[in-house]
C-alpha positions as CSV (number, residue, x, y, z in Angstrom):
1,M,10.1,-37.6,41.0
2,K,11.9,-38.6,37.8
3,K,8.9,-37.2,35.8
4,N,9.0,-33.9,37.7
5,L,12.8,-33.6,37.0
6,T,12.2,-34.2,33.3
7,Y,9.6,-31.4,33.3
8,V,12.0,-29.0,35.1
9,I,14.9,-29.8,32.7
10,L,12.6,-29.5,29.7
11,S,11.1,-26.2,30.9
12,G,14.5,-24.8,31.8
13,S,16.0,-25.7,28.4
14,I,13.1,-24.1,26.6
15,F,13.4,-21.0,28.8
16,L,17.2,-20.7,28.2
17,S,17.1,-21.4,24.5
18,T,14.6,-18.8,23.5
19,S,15.2,-15.1,23.0
20,C,12.6,-12.4,23.4
21,A,13.6,-9.9,20.7
22,S,14.1,-12.6,18.1
23,I,10.7,-14.0,18.7
24,V,8.7,-10.8,19.1
25,S,10.7,-8.5,16.8
26,R,12.8,-9.1,13.6
27,S,16.3,-8.6,12.3
28,S,15.5,-6.6,9.1
29,Y,13.2,-3.7,8.7
30,P,11.3,-2.2,5.8
31,I,12.1,1.4,4.9
32,S,10.5,3.7,2.3
33,I,12.7,6.3,0.5
34,N,11.0,9.2,-1.3
35,S,12.3,12.5,-2.7
36,T,10.9,15.6,-4.2
37,P,11.5,15.7,-7.2
38,S,11.0,11.9,-7.6
39,E,13.2,9.6,-9.7
40,A,16.4,10.7,-7.8
41,K,19.2,8.2,-7.7
42,V,19.4,6.4,-4.4
43,S,22.5,4.8,-3.1
44,I,22.8,3.2,0.3
45,T,26.1,2.4,2.0
46,D,26.6,0.6,5.3
47,K,28.9,1.7,8.1
48,K,31.9,0.0,6.4
49,G,31.3,2.2,3.3
50,I,30.1,-0.8,1.2
51,E,27.3,0.1,-1.2
52,I,24.4,-2.2,-0.5
53,Y,21.7,-0.7,-2.7
54,T,21.2,1.5,-5.8
55,G,18.0,2.5,-7.4
56,Q,15.6,5.4,-7.9
57,T,13.0,7.1,-5.7
58,P,10.5,6.0,-4.7
59,A,12.2,2.9,-3.2
60,N,11.0,0.3,-0.7
61,L,13.5,-2.1,0.7
62,K,14.6,-4.0,3.9
63,L,17.7,-3.1,5.9
64,K,19.4,-5.4,8.4
65,S,19.4,-4.2,11.9
66,G,22.6,-5.9,13.0
67,S,26.1,-5.5,11.8
68,G,28.0,-8.4,13.4
69,F,27.9,-9.7,16.9
70,F,26.6,-7.0,19.3
71,G,27.0,-4.4,16.4
72,K,24.1,-2.2,15.4
73,A,23.8,-1.3,11.7
74,R,24.2,2.3,10.4
75,Y,23.5,3.4,6.9
76,Q,23.8,6.5,4.7
77,V,21.2,7.2,2.1
78,K,22.5,9.4,-0.7
79,L,20.0,11.1,-3.0
80,E,21.2,12.6,-6.3
81,K,19.6,14.2,-9.3
82,P,21.1,16.3,-12.1
83,G,20.5,20.0,-11.4
84,Y,20.0,19.4,-7.6
85,D,22.4,19.4,-4.7
86,P,23.1,15.8,-3.4
87,K,21.7,15.0,0.0
88,I,23.0,12.4,2.5
89,V,20.6,11.1,5.2
90,P,21.8,8.8,8.0
91,V,19.6,5.9,9.0
92,E,20.2,4.7,12.5
93,F,19.1,1.7,14.6
94,K,18.6,1.8,18.3
95,L,18.3,-0.7,21.1
96,N,15.1,-2.7,20.9
97,G,13.0,-2.7,24.1
98,W,12.1,-6.3,23.6
99,Y,15.8,-7.2,24.1
100,F,15.3,-6.7,27.8
101,G,12.4,-9.2,27.7
102,N,15.2,-11.8,27.8
103,I,15.5,-11.1,31.5
104,V,12.1,-12.6,32.0
105,F,11.6,-14.9,29.0
106,G,14.8,-15.5,27.0
107,G,17.4,-16.0,29.6
108,L,21.2,-15.6,29.2
109,I,21.3,-17.4,25.9
110,G,18.8,-15.0,24.4
111,M,20.5,-12.0,25.9
112,L,24.1,-12.9,25.2
113,I,24.0,-15.0,22.1
114,V,20.8,-15.2,20.0
115,D,19.6,-11.6,19.9
116,P,23.1,-10.1,19.4
117,A,23.9,-12.6,16.7
118,T,20.7,-12.1,14.7
119,G,20.6,-8.3,15.2
120,A,17.1,-8.5,16.7
121,M,18.4,-6.5,19.7
122,Y,18.2,-3.4,17.5
123,R,15.2,-1.8,15.7
124,L,14.9,0.9,13.0
125,E,14.5,4.4,14.4
126,T,12.5,5.7,11.4
127,E,10.7,3.8,8.6
128,F,10.6,6.7,6.1
129,V,13.1,8.9,4.4
130,N,11.3,11.7,2.7
131,E,13.6,14.5,1.5
132,T,13.3,17.6,-0.7
133,L,16.3,18.2,-3.0
134,I,17.4,21.8,-3.5
135,K,18.1,23.1,-6.9
136,T,21.8,23.7,-7.5
137,L,22.6,27.4,-7.5
138,A,25.6,27.3,-9.7
139,S,26.0,24.8,-12.5
140,T,29.3,24.1,-14.2
141,E,28.3,26.1,-17.3
142,D,27.3,29.2,-15.3
143,S,30.4,29.2,-13.1
144,Q,32.8,29.6,-16.0
145,L,34.4,32.9,-16.7
146,K,33.4,34.2,-20.1
147,V,35.0,37.1,-21.9
148,Y,33.0,39.0,-24.5
149,A,34.1,41.6,-27.0
150,L,32.0,44.9,-26.7
151,S,30.5,44.1,-30.2
152,D,29.3,40.6,-29.0
153,I,27.3,41.9,-26.0
154,P,23.5,41.8,-26.5
155,A,21.8,45.2,-26.5
156,E,19.8,44.6,-23.3
157,W,23.1,44.0,-21.4
158,K,24.7,47.3,-22.6
159,N,22.3,49.3,-20.3
160,H,23.9,47.6,-17.3
161,L,27.6,48.2,-18.2
162,V,29.7,50.3,-16.0
163,Q,32.8,52.0,-17.3
164,I,36.0,51.3,-15.2
165,D,38.5,54.1,-15.0
166,K,41.7,53.5,-17.0
């Protein structure tokens, strides 16, 4: 009887101390960031606005899935290159299906403590960011107003001049 009680207590403690998503899944995920054209500057900020990564495309790194207890991580990937419009791409995490495995395997400790604390209850929605940057239509040099004297205008421009009434 005492031996059976020991097995029941041992089995119960193992059952209650495990967590399904932490065992089957992970708490940080690899992501690949590419751009066309390549060698664009990459900066990643978390949901608090703190910059967690800077580099150039192509880039491969790992992002944490959790942001505090029961908090899922959110990131913004900013791509910049001179002569191109900057682009911001959100990176989202969603609830991991293995989290509900705690109902069968992990118990309350896995569901309410381990997986929420490690961030394993969330998984990365997309593993790739592949963006095409668009050339800037107006650069700072082209957007300035320039005044020319009639004698300074090139000959090929003179054919396009229109006289304005005085």
